[in-house]
C-alpha positions as CSV (number, residue, x, y, z in Angstrom):
1,X,7.0,30.6,-37.7
2,X,7.8,27.6,-35.5
3,X,11.5,26.7,-35.4
4,X,11.8,23.2,-37.0
5,X,15.0,22.4,-35.0
6,X,14.1,20.4,-31.9
7,X,15.6,22.0,-28.8
8,X,16.3,20.6,-25.3
9,X,16.3,23.4,-22.7
10,X,18.3,22.3,-19.7
11,X,17.3,24.1,-16.5
12,X,20.0,23.5,-13.9
13,X,20.9,24.8,-10.5
14,X,21.5,23.8,-6.8
15,X,19.0,22.0,-4.7
16,X,16.1,24.2,-3.3
17,X,16.9,27.1,-5.6
18,X,13.4,26.9,-7.2
19,X,13.9,24.8,-10.3
20,X,10.6,22.9,-10.0
21,X,8.3,25.9,-10.0
22,X,10.2,27.8,-12.6
23,X,10.3,24.8,-14.9
24,X,6.6,24.4,-14.6
25,X,6.0,28.1,-15.4
26,X,8.4,27.8,-18.4
27,X,6.8,24.6,-19.6
28,X,3.3,26.1,-19.5
29,X,4.4,29.2,-21.4
30,X,6.2,27.1,-24.0
31,X,3.5,24.4,-24.2
32,X,5.9,21.6,-23.5
33,X,6.8,18.8,-21.1
34,X,9.5,18.3,-18.4
35,X,12.1,15.6,-18.0
36,X,13.5,15.3,-14.5
37,X,17.3,15.2,-14.1
38,X,17.3,14.8,-10.4
39,X,18.9,11.4,-9.7
40,X,17.2,11.3,-6.2
41,X,13.7,11.6,-7.7
42,X,14.1,8.5,-9.9
43,X,13.1,6.1,-7.1
44,X,9.4,5.5,-6.5
45,X,9.8,4.9,-2.8
46,X,11.4,8.3,-2.2
47,X,9.1,11.3,-2.0
48,X,9.2,13.8,0.8
49,X,13.0,13.6,1.3
50,X,13.8,14.2,-2.4
51,X,11.3,17.1,-2.8
52,X,9.4,15.3,-5.5
53,X,6.9,17.7,-7.3
54,X,3.5,17.6,-5.7
55,X,0.5,15.8,-7.3
56,X,-0.8,19.2,-8.3
57,X,2.5,20.2,-9.9
58,X,2.7,16.8,-11.7
59,X,-0.8,17.4,-13.1
60,X,0.0,20.9,-14.2
61,X,2.6,19.8,-16.8
62,X,3.5,16.3,-18.0
63,X,6.6,15.1,-16.2
64,X,8.9,12.2,-17.1
65,X,11.7,10.2,-15.3
66,X,10.1,10.6,-11.8
67,X,9.4,7.7,-9.6
68,X,10.0,5.1,-12.3
69,X,12.6,2.9,-10.4
70,X,12.5,0.7,-7.3
71,X,15.2,1.5,-4.8
72,X,16.6,-1.9,-5.3
73,X,17.4,-1.2,-9.0
74,X,20.9,-0.1,-9.9
75,X,20.9,2.9,-12.2
76,X,23.6,5.2,-13.5
77,X,24.3,8.1,-15.8
78,X,24.9,5.9,-18.8
79,X,21.5,4.3,-18.5
80,X,19.9,7.7,-17.9
81,X,21.5,9.0,-21.1
82,X,20.2,6.1,-23.1
83,X,16.7,6.4,-21.6
84,X,16.4,10.2,-22.1
85,X,17.7,10.1,-25.7
86,X,15.0,7.5,-26.5
87,X,12.4,9.7,-24.6
88,X,13.4,12.8,-26.5
89,X,13.2,11.0,-29.8
90,X,9.6,10.1,-29.0
91,X,8.6,13.5,-27.5
92,X,10.1,15.6,-30.2
93,X,7.6,14.0,-32.6
94,X,4.9,16.2,-31.0
95,X,6.8,19.2,-29.8
96,X,10.0,20.9,-30.9
97,X,10.9,22.1,-27.4
98,X,11.5,20.1,-24.2
99,X,12.7,21.1,-20.8
100,X,15.1,18.9,-18.7
101,X,15.3,20.2,-15.1
102,X,17.5,19.1,-12.3
103,X,20.8,19.6,-10.4
104,X,22.6,16.3,-11.0
105,X,25.6,17.5,-13.0
106,X,26.9,14.2,-14.1
107,X,23.5,13.2,-15.5
108,X,23.1,16.6,-17.3
109,X,26.5,16.0,-18.8
110,X,25.5,12.5,-19.9
111,X,22.6,13.8,-21.9
112,X,24.3,16.8,-23.4
113,X,27.6,15.3,-24.3
114,X,27.5,11.6,-23.7
115,X,29.2,9.4,-21.1
116,X,31.3,6.3,-21.3
117,X,29.6,2.9,-20.6
118,X,31.1,1.5,-17.4
119,X,30.5,-2.0,-15.9
120,X,27.9,-2.4,-13.2
121,X,29.3,-2.6,-9.7
122,X,29.9,-6.0,-8.1
123,X,27.7,-6.2,-5.0
124,X,30.3,-8.1,-3.0
125,X,33.1,-5.7,-3.9
126,X,30.9,-2.7,-3.1
127,X,30.1,-4.1,0.3
128,X,33.7,-4.8,1.1
129,X,34.7,-1.2,0.1
130,X,31.9,0.2,2.2
131,X,33.2,-1.9,5.2
132,X,36.7,-0.6,4.5
133,X,35.3,3.0,4.6
134,X,33.5,2.4,7.9
135,X,36.5,0.7,9.6
136,X,39.5,2.5,8.1
137,X,38.0,5.8,7.2
138,X,38.0,7.8,3.9
139,X,41.7,8.3,4.0
140,X,42.3,4.6,3.3
141,X,40.1,4.8,0.2
142,X,42.0,8.0,-0.9
143,X,45.3,6.3,-0.7
144,X,44.1,3.2,-2.5
145,X,42.8,5.3,-5.4
146,X,45.9,7.3,-5.5
147,X,47.9,4.1,-6.0
148,X,45.5,2.6,-8.6
149,X,44.6,5.7,-10.5
150,X,46.7,8.8,-9.8
151,X,45.2,10.6,-12.7
152,X,41.6,10.4,-11.5
153,X,42.8,11.0,-7.9
154,X,44.2,14.3,-9.0
155,X,40.8,15.6,-10.2
156,X,38.1,13.8,-8.0
157,X,36.5,15.4,-5.0
158,X,38.5,13.4,-2.5
159,X,35.9,14.0,0.3
160,X,33.1,12.5,-1.7
161,X,33.0,8.8,-0.7
162,X,30.5,7.9,-3.5
163,X,33.0,9.1,-6.1
164,X,35.9,7.3,-4.4
165,X,33.9,4.0,-4.1
166,X,32.8,4.0,-7.7
167,X,36.3,4.6,-9.0
168,X,37.8,1.9,-6.9
169,X,35.1,-0.5,-7.9
170,X,36.0,0.1,-11.6
171,X,39.7,-0.2,-10.9
172,X,39.4,-3.4,-8.9
173,X,36.8,-5.2,-11.0
174,X,38.4,-4.4,-14.4
175,X,42.1,-4.3,-13.6
176,X,42.3,-1.0,-15.4
177,X,42.3,2.6,-14.2
178,X,39.0,4.5,-14.1
179,X,40.7,7.2,-16.1
180,X,41.6,4.9,-19.0
181,X,37.9,3.9,-19.4
182,X,36.7,7.5,-19.6
183,X,37.2,8.9,-23.1
184,X,35.3,12.1,-22.5
185,X,34.6,12.6,-26.2
186,X,31.5,14.7,-26.8
187,X,28.8,12.8,-28.8
188,X,26.8,14.9,-31.3
189,X,23.1,15.2,-30.6
190,X,20.2,15.4,-33.1
191,X,18.8,18.4,-31.3
192,X,19.9,21.8,-30.2
193,X,20.8,22.3,-26.5
194,X,20.2,25.5,-24.5
195,X,21.5,25.5,-21.0
196,X,20.0,27.7,-18.3
197,X,21.5,28.0,-14.8
198,X,19.4,29.2,-11.8
199,X,21.0,31.0,-9.0
200,X,20.4,33.3,-6.0
201,X,22.6,34.8,-3.3
202,X,24.1,32.3,-0.9
203,X,22.2,33.5,2.2
204,X,18.9,33.3,0.3
205,X,19.7,29.8,-0.9
206,X,20.7,28.6,2.6
207,X,17.4,30.1,4.0
208,X,15.5,28.2,1.3
209,X,17.3,25.0,2.2
210,X,16.6,25.3,5.9
211,X,13.0,26.1,5.4
212,X,12.5,23.2,3.0
213,X,14.1,20.8,5.5
214,X,11.7,22.0,8.2
215,X,8.8,21.6,5.8
216,X,9.9,18.1,4.9
217,X,9.9,17.1,8.6
218,X,6.4,18.6,9.0
219,X,5.2,16.6,6.0
220,X,6.3,13.3,7.6
221,X,9.9,12.7,6.4
222,X,10.7,10.7,9.5
223,X,7.8,8.3,8.9
224,X,9.0,7.9,5.3
225,X,12.5,7.1,6.5
226,X,11.1,4.5,8.9
227,X,9.2,2.8,6.1
228,X,12.5,2.4,4.2
229,X,14.5,0.9,7.1
230,X,14.7,-2.6,5.3
231,X,16.6,-0.8,2.4
232,X,18.9,1.5,4.4
233,X,22.0,-0.2,3.1
234,X,21.2,0.4,-0.5
235,X,23.1,3.1,-2.4
236,X,19.9,4.8,-3.4
237,X,19.3,5.6,0.3
238,X,22.8,6.8,1.0
239,X,21.7,10.3,0.4
240,X,21.1,13.5,2.3
241,X,17.8,13.5,4.3
242,X,17.7,9.8,4.7
243,X,21.1,8.8,6.1
244,X,20.9,11.4,8.9
245,X,17.5,10.1,10.0
246,X,18.7,6.5,9.8
247,X,21.5,7.6,12.2
248,X,18.9,9.1,14.5
249,X,16.8,5.9,14.5
250,X,20.0,3.9,15.3
251,X,20.6,6.2,18.3
252,X,23.7,8.1,17.1
253,X,22.0,11.5,17.2
254,X,19.0,13.2,18.7
255,X,16.3,14.2,16.3
256,X,17.3,17.8,16.6
257,X,20.9,17.0,15.8
258,X,19.8,14.9,12.8
259,X,17.7,17.7,11.4
260,X,20.6,20.1,11.7
261,X,22.9,17.6,10.0
262,X,20.4,17.4,7.1
263,X,20.5,21.2,6.7
264,X,24.3,21.3,6.9
265,X,24.8,18.5,4.5
266,X,22.2,19.9,2.1
267,X,24.0,23.2,2.0
268,X,27.3,21.3,1.3
269,X,25.6,19.4,-1.5
270,X,24.3,22.6,-3.0
271,X,27.8,24.0,-2.9
272,X,29.2,20.9,-4.7
273,X,26.4,21.2,-7.3
274,X,27.3,24.8,-8.1
275,X,31.0,24.0,-8.3
276,X,30.3,21.4,-10.9
277,X,27.8,23.4,-12.9
278,X,29.9,26.6,-13.0
279,X,32.6,24.7,-14.8
280,X,30.3,24.5,-17.8
281,X,30.9,27.5,-20.1
282,X,27.7,26.8,-22.0
283,X,25.4,27.6,-19.1
284,X,23.8,31.1,-19.0
285,X,23.0,32.1,-15.5
286,X,19.9,33.9,-14.3
287,X,18.3,34.8,-11.0
288,X,15.3,32.8,-10.0
289,X,12.9,35.7,-10.6
290,X,14.0,36.3,-14.2
291,X,11.4,34.2,-16.0
292,X,10.8,36.7,-18.8
293,X,14.5,37.2,-19.4
294,X,15.0,33.4,-19.5
295,X,12.2,33.1,-22.1
296,X,13.7,35.9,-24.2
297,X,17.1,34.2,-24.1
298,X,15.7,30.9,-25.2
299,X,13.8,32.5,-28.1
300,X,17.0,34.2,-29.3
301,X,19.0,31.0,-29.1
302,X,16.3,29.1,-31.0
303,X,16.3,31.4,-34.0
304,X,20.0,31.3,-34.5
């Protein structure tokens, strides 16, 4: 008998671990569809550098939330939560199981538990803070946040400029601390949630990352980056794989140095993803070759 309770299966893990192929295999076996939770794949102009699923993969299983935004559009986790909940409401009318796959921890949290609505960034303020970062360095932003919001300063990744910039934008534009605007209260969902984490040993993951970066370069990542030069200052393009090649084009590094920077920064990004995801006690971790075990776990969770 089909379980009448709709279930969202969240497939999470670090970049390059193999989420795309496993999600497709799982979706085929469960006769369902995939919602992307990779914040870098939302933008239609970004393709090679964000490892967007191939046309063949997109045809194999219906995908949602991929390439639906222009790079000029501001988007955040709160809007993603709203959009995905509306999408789930529609899709659950024809299936009782959906897969959401990706490694963006904040966006996963937004869908699973809810996130506080925060004001959109002020473009002028954001530009000023970026200039402060370039001229004074990240330490100046750290000290400013420590003064304005010591609570959030104590928990934020202080070496992540995006997090620092966003928190300072909120503090300076609202006159309130970022912490005071984050209630963090879980919001009940009208569907069951099953969280699956994909992992592999560190050396295997790093090898996969290095090989994928080489493959991206062979596929024409540099040409893709060149086509996006008019948008290089946008937040959507301040991301691994693009910013390093912008620096090469600007003459800061050789192409070989830029490619090595992409590999290094991607490994660091994967480490941050795992640190975030492993804080979630609801995630059940599996190796990337355990498709059968994953399916069995999902079936057991769905009959409870």
